[in-house]
C-alpha positions in Angstrom: -71.0 17.1 -133.9 -72.4 20.4 -133.0 -70.3 22.6 -130.4 -72.6 25.7 -129.9 -73.8 25.6 -126.6 -73.9 22.1 -126.5 -71.0 21.1 -124.7 -69.6 23.7 -121.9 -65.9 24.0 -121.6 -66.0 22.3 -118.5 -67.7 19.4 -120.2 -65.0 19.1 -122.8 -62.4 19.4 -120.1 -64.0 16.5 -118.2 -64.2 14.4 -121.3 -60.5 15.0 -122.3 -59.4 14.4 -118.3 -61.6 10.8 -118.7 -59.7 10.0 -121.9 -56.0 10.8 -120.4 -56.8 9.0 -117.3 -57.8 5.8 -119.8 -54.8 6.2 -121.7 -52.6 6.5 -118.7 -54.5 2.8 -117.6 -53.9 0.9 -120.7 -50.1 0.4 -119.9 -48.7 -0.5 -116.8 -45.2 0.6 -115.6 -43.2 -2.5 -114.9 -39.8 -2.8 -113.3 -38.7 -6.5 -114.1 -35.1 -7.2 -113.1 -34.7 -3.7 -111.9 -32.4 -4.3 -108.8 -32.4 -1.9 -105.8 -28.7 -0.9 -104.4 -28.0 0.7 -101.1 -24.8 3.1 -101.7 -23.2 4.5 -98.8 -20.4 7.3 -99.4 -17.7 7.4 -97.2 -15.9 10.6 -98.1 -17.5 13.9 -98.9 -16.0 13.3 -102.7 -17.8 9.9 -102.8 -21.0 11.7 -101.9 -21.0 14.3 -104.8 -20.3 11.3 -107.3 -23.6 9.6 -106.2 -25.6 12.8 -105.9 -24.6 13.9 -109.4 -26.2 10.6 -110.9 -29.6 11.6 -109.7 -29.5 14.8 -112.4 -27.6 13.0 -115.3 -29.4 9.5 -115.9 -33.4 9.0 -116.0 -32.5 5.3 -115.7 -31.6 5.8 -111.8 -34.7 6.1 -109.4 -33.4 7.5 -106.2 -35.8 6.2 -103.3 -33.6 7.6 -100.6 -30.9 10.5 -100.7 -28.2 10.8 -98.5 -27.9 14.1 -96.6 -24.1 13.6 -95.6 -21.3 11.4 -95.5 -22.2 7.8 -94.0 -26.1 8.2 -94.7 -27.4 5.7 -97.5 -28.7 6.5 -101.0 -31.3 3.8 -101.9 -31.6 3.5 -105.6 -33.6 1.2 -108.3 -31.2 0.8 -111.5 -32.4 0.0 -115.1 -31.1 -3.2 -116.3 -29.5 -1.4 -119.0 -27.7 0.9 -116.9 -26.4 -1.7 -114.2 -23.0 -2.3 -115.8 -22.4 1.7 -116.0 -23.7 2.0 -112.6 -21.6 -0.5 -110.7 -18.5 0.2 -112.9 -18.7 3.8 -111.5 -18.9 2.8 -108.0 -16.1 0.3 -108.2 -14.0 2.8 -110.0 -14.4 5.3 -107.0 -14.4 2.7 -104.2 -18.0 3.6 -103.1 -19.4 1.0 -101.0 -22.7 -0.7 -102.4 -24.7 -3.5 -101.7 -27.7 -5.3 -103.5 -30.7 -5.0 -101.5 -33.3 -6.6 -103.9 -32.5 -7.9 -107.3 -35.8 -7.6 -108.9 -38.2 -4.9 -107.4 -40.8 -5.9 -109.4 -41.8 -8.7 -107.3 -42.8 -6.7 -104.3 -45.2 -4.7 -106.9 -46.6 -7.7 -108.1 -47.4 -9.2 -104.9 -48.9 -5.9 -103.6 -51.0 -5.7 -106.8 -52.5 -9.2 -106.3 -53.0 -8.5 -102.7 -55.0 -5.3 -103.2 -57.1 -7.0 -106.0 -58.3 -10.0 -103.8 -59.0 -6.9 -101.0 -61.0 -5.2 -103.5 -63.4 -8.0 -103.9 -64.1 -7.8 -100.3 -65.4 -4.1 -100.6 -64.6 -3.3 -96.7 -62.6 -0.3 -95.8 -60.3 -0.9 -92.7 -56.6 -0.5 -92.1 -55.6 -4.1 -93.0 -54.3 -2.7 -96.2 -54.1 0.3 -98.5 -56.9 1.7 -100.7 -57.6 3.7 -103.5 -58.7 6.9 -104.1 -62.2 6.1 -104.8 -62.3 4.1 -101.8 -60.9 6.9 -99.9 -63.3 9.5 -101.0 -66.3 7.0 -100.4 -65.1 6.5 -97.0 -65.0 10.6 -96.7 -68.5 10.4 -97.9 -69.8 7.9 -95.4 -68.2 9.6 -92.3 -69.9 12.9 -93.2 -73.1 11.0 -93.8 -73.0 9.2 -90.3 -71.4 11.7 -87.9 -73.3 15.2 -88.0 -69.8 16.5 -86.5 -68.0 15.7 -90.0 -68.6 18.0 -92.9 -67.2 17.3 -96.5 -64.6 19.7 -98.0 -64.0 20.3 -101.5 -60.5 22.5 -102.1 -60.7 22.4 -105.8 -60.0 20.0 -108.9 -57.0 18.2 -110.1 -55.3 18.8 -113.3 -57.4 15.5 -114.5 -60.6 16.9 -112.7 -60.4 14.8 -109.5 -61.8 16.3 -106.1 -59.5 17.7 -103.5 -61.6 15.9 -101.1 -61.0 16.8 -97.3 -63.5 16.9 -94.3 -64.0 19.2 -91.2 -64.3 17.9 -87.8 -65.6 20.0 -85.3 -67.5 19.8 -81.9 -68.2 23.4 -82.1 -67.0 26.6 -83.6 -64.5 29.0 -82.2 -61.6 26.0 -81.7 -58.4 26.3 -83.0 -57.8 24.8 -86.5 -55.3 21.9 -87.0 -54.5 21.3 -91.0 -53.7 17.8 -92.0 -52.4 17.1 -95.5 -51.7 13.5 -96.7 -50.6 12.1 -100.0 -49.0 15.2 -101.5 -46.1 12.6 -102.9 -48.4 10.0 -104.9 -46.1 6.6 -104.1 -45.9 7.3 -100.1 -49.2 5.3 -99.6 -48.7 4.9 -95.6 -49.4 8.9 -95.5 -53.1 8.7 -96.6 -53.4 5.4 -94.8 -52.1 7.2 -91.5 -54.4 10.2 -91.9 -57.4 8.4 -92.4 -56.5 6.1 -89.2 -56.0 9.4 -87.4 -59.4 10.8 -88.5 -61.3 7.6 -88.0 -59.7 7.5 -84.5 -60.6 11.4 -84.0 -64.3 10.7 -84.7 -64.6 7.1 -83.1 -62.2 6.5 -80.5 -63.2 6.3 -76.8 -59.7 6.9 -75.6 -60.2 9.8 -73.0 -57.0 11.5 -74.4 -57.9 11.0 -78.0 -61.6 12.4 -77.2 -59.8 15.3 -75.6 -57.8 16.0 -78.4 -60.5 15.7 -81.0 -63.1 18.1 -79.3 -60.4 20.7 -78.4 -59.6 21.6 -82.1 -61.3 22.3 -85.6 -59.7 19.8 -87.8 -59.3 19.9 -91.5 -58.2 16.7 -93.1 -57.2 16.1 -96.6 -55.7 12.4 -97.0 -54.8 12.7 -100.6 -54.0 16.0 -101.7 -52.2 14.9 -105.1 -55.1 12.6 -106.5 -54.0 12.2 -110.0 -50.7 11.2 -108.9 -51.9 8.7 -106.1 -54.5 7.2 -109.0 -51.5 6.7 -111.1 -49.6 4.6 -108.8 -52.6 2.3 -108.4 -53.2 2.3 -112.3 -50.0 2.5 -114.0 -46.6 3.4 -112.2 -46.1 2.4 -108.5 -43.3 4.6 -108.0 -44.6 7.9 -109.4 -44.4 11.1 -107.2 -45.3 14.0 -108.9 -48.6 15.2 -110.4 -49.9 14.5 -113.8 -49.6 18.0 -115.7 -47.8 17.3 -119.2 -44.6 19.2 -119.8 -43.6 18.4 -123.2 -44.1 14.9 -125.3 -42.6 12.8 -122.7 -42.4 14.3 -119.2 -45.1 14.9 -116.7 -45.9 16.5 -113.4 -44.1 18.8 -111.2 -43.3 17.9 -107.3 -46.2 19.3 -105.3 -44.1 19.8 -102.6 -41.6 21.9 -104.3 -44.1 24.1 -106.3 -45.2 26.5 -103.0 -44.6 30.1 -103.3 -42.2 30.5 -100.7 -38.7 30.5 -101.8 -39.8 28.6 -104.8 -37.1 26.6 -106.7 -34.0 28.1 -104.4 -32.9 24.6 -103.1 -33.4 21.0 -103.5 -35.3 21.5 -106.9 -34.8 20.6 -110.6 -35.5 22.6 -113.5 -35.5 19.5 -115.5 -39.4 18.4 -116.3 -38.6 15.1 -116.1 -37.0 15.2 -113.0 -38.9 13.6 -109.7 -38.0 16.9 -107.7 -39.1 19.3 -110.7 -40.1 22.3 -109.2 -42.4 23.4 -112.2 -42.2 26.4 -114.8 -43.2 28.7 -111.8 -45.0 28.8 -108.5 -48.3 27.3 -107.9 -48.2 26.1 -111.4 -50.0 23.0 -110.5 -53.5 23.4 -110.0 -53.3 21.1 -107.0 -51.3 23.7 -105.0 -53.0 26.7 -106.4 -56.1 25.5 -105.0 -55.1 24.0 -101.7 -53.0 27.3 -101.0 -56.4 29.2 -101.4 -58.2 26.9 -99.2 -55.7 27.3 -96.7 -55.5 31.2 -97.0 -59.4 31.5 -96.6 -58.2 29.7 -92.8 -55.8 32.8 -92.3 -56.0 33.5 -88.2 -58.0 30.3 -87.7 -55.0 27.6 -88.2 -52.8 27.0 -85.3 -50.9 24.1 -87.0 -50.1 22.6 -90.2 -48.9 19.1 -90.5 -48.0 17.1 -93.4 -47.3 13.2 -93.5 -44.7 11.8 -96.0 -42.7 8.5 -96.0 -40.2 7.4 -95.8 -37.3 7.7 -93.1 -38.9 8.4 -89.6 -38.1 12.1 -89.3 -40.1 14.7 -87.7 -39.3 18.0 -89.5 -40.0 21.6 -89.2 -39.0 24.9 -91.1 -36.8 25.8 -92.8 -36.2 23.7 -96.0 -34.6 26.6 -98.0 -31.8 27.5 -95.5 -29.9 26.7 -93.0 -30.7 29.5 -90.9 -32.9 29.0 -88.1 -36.6 30.2 -87.8 -37.8 32.6 -85.3 -39.4 29.8 -83.1 -36.6 27.1 -83.7 -36.0 26.4 -80.1 -39.8 26.1 -79.4 -40.1 23.8 -82.5 -37.1 21.9 -81.6 -38.2 21.1 -78.1 -41.6 20.1 -79.0 -40.2 17.6 -81.7 -38.0 16.2 -79.1 -41.1 15.6 -76.7 -43.0 14.4 -79.7 -40.6 11.7 -81.2 -40.1 10.6 -77.3 -43.8 9.9 -77.1 -43.8 8.1 -80.7 -41.4 5.9 -79.4 -43.1 4.6 -76.2 -45.8 2.1 -77.9 -43.4 0.0 -80.3 -40.0 1.5 -79.7 -40.2 3.3 -83.1 -36.9 5.6 -83.5 -37.6 8.9 -85.1 -34.9 11.9 -85.6 -36.0 15.4 -85.8 -34.7 18.8 -86.8 -35.0 21.6 -89.1 -35.5 20.5 -93.0 -32.4 21.8 -94.3 -30.2 20.1 -91.5 -32.0 16.9 -90.7 -32.4 15.9 -94.4 -31.7 17.9 -97.1 -32.2 21.5 -98.6 -35.6 21.6 -100.0 -37.5 24.8 -100.9 -41.0 25.4 -102.1 -42.9 22.8 -99.5 -46.3 23.3 -98.4 -45.1 23.4 -94.3 -42.5 26.0 -95.1 -45.4 27.9 -97.0 -47.6 27.6 -94.2 -45.3 28.7 -91.7 -43.3 31.5 -93.8 -46.5 33.2 -95.7 -49.6 32.0 -93.5 -48.1 32.4 -90.1 -48.8 29.0 -89.1 -45.9 28.8 -86.2 -46.7 25.1 -85.5 -45.6 23.5 -88.8 -44.1 19.8 -89.2 -43.6 17.1 -91.6 -43.6 13.6 -90.6 -41.8 11.1 -92.3 -43.1 7.9 -91.5 -42.0 4.1 -91.4 -40.1 2.7 -92.5 -36.5 4.1 -91.4 -35.2 2.3 -94.7 -32.8 -0.2 -92.7 -34.6 -2.9 -94.7 -35.9 -3.0 -98.0 -39.5 -1.9 -97.6 -39.2 1.8 -98.7 -42.5 2.9 -100.3 -44.1 -0.5 -100.2 -44.4 -0.8 -96.4 -46.5 -4.1 -95.6 -49.9 -3.5 -94.9 -49.4 -4.8 -91.3 -47.6 -1.9 -90.3 -50.6 0.4 -91.1 -52.4 0.2 -87.7 -49.0 0.3 -85.8 -47.9 3.4 -87.5 -51.4 5.3 -86.9 -51.1 4.4 -83.4 -47.7 5.5 -82.5 -48.5 8.5 -84.8 -51.5 9.6 -82.9 -49.9 9.1 -79.6 -47.2 11.6 -80.8 -49.5 14.0 -82.2 -51.4 14.3 -78.7 -48.0 15.3 -77.4 -47.4 17.5 -80.1 -50.2 19.7 -79.7 -50.3 19.7 -75.8 -46.5 20.8 -75.9 -47.4 23.6 -78.4 -50.6 24.7 -76.1 -48.1 24.8 -73.2 -46.1 27.3 -74.9 -48.8 29.5 -75.7 -49.2 28.8 -79.3 -53.1 28.6 -79.0 -54.0 31.0 -76.6 -51.8 34.0 -76.8 -51.3 34.1 -80.9 -47.4 33.5 -80.0 
């Protein structure tokens, strides 16, 4: 093989990335006979015991982490670890219940349904879509609507595009940045972001039209494209990026990798952990590229809004400390009005608060970075449906996509109206 001038470095990297994807796709991770347990500590000592399990065993998958005594942990347990797991809980009299004796059944049903859907070739919100389908839909939106412009925020580790769009009905409007899919397994996030974008472009509702035309929208449905593709191809429960760290560990948590109080709270230095913060801030090309794109919008953005799942929460800075942000009272009041608005359509109840107190300590997030570094003072994270009361979690039934999108768009109208009423988009507050 002749290398001089024949293959550029980019071409070689593209080939290697293709090979890596092909290898990954060869083996689908399965969770046969992995049970799901709900654990509810009733004392501080019990809370510490269960929380410690997350850091000492890679045979436990924590879907939901308790914030305080009385909150729940949702934990998937490898079969070979089941006896030790239940023995520990019983020895300390920690309340627990079996929610699902075999989580693989849900994944199998989902995969069969999606295989049948792809045969139809339509893009709608009756089911979830692959990264390729989402990107093709964004291309079509830009082709069909002159107000929609394709955006490229860079490439992922495996050379996938961080693709988004700008929706604008005229320059000079305040900017709103919408981030979806930073955690790969949270499929309702890209689905909700694409639903909102579609409504902003096509809805004839007066309130939605006013909202669409009042701002310049920067919308990125899937900012962790390698991870999202991996959840479709290999491992439905994958959360992180796909950067290799050692022979058996892959990826960093892209929502713990931003350069604002990086690795101070709620992160791990174990490369195999779901909350691994990476070897340094912005170690992941995805966060590095997206932050560079956002930096170019400095002074333009009035709001940064990220969509996650699950728990039905509306969160705002800070995550690294319980100390309140300078405009905490405004953010809290806006959040209260927003969740009240969200509940009107279907009665869906959200809680709200600053990240550190309302969910758990977590530093190095995109929303905290946009607030603390880029001075975007309207910065929120939605944790979408479900609330976790039943076993759905990340496998949210597709018949909930449209209701989630509808109520979230209702609330987004209120969030931005309440922010504007407090002068954030007119006085540079």
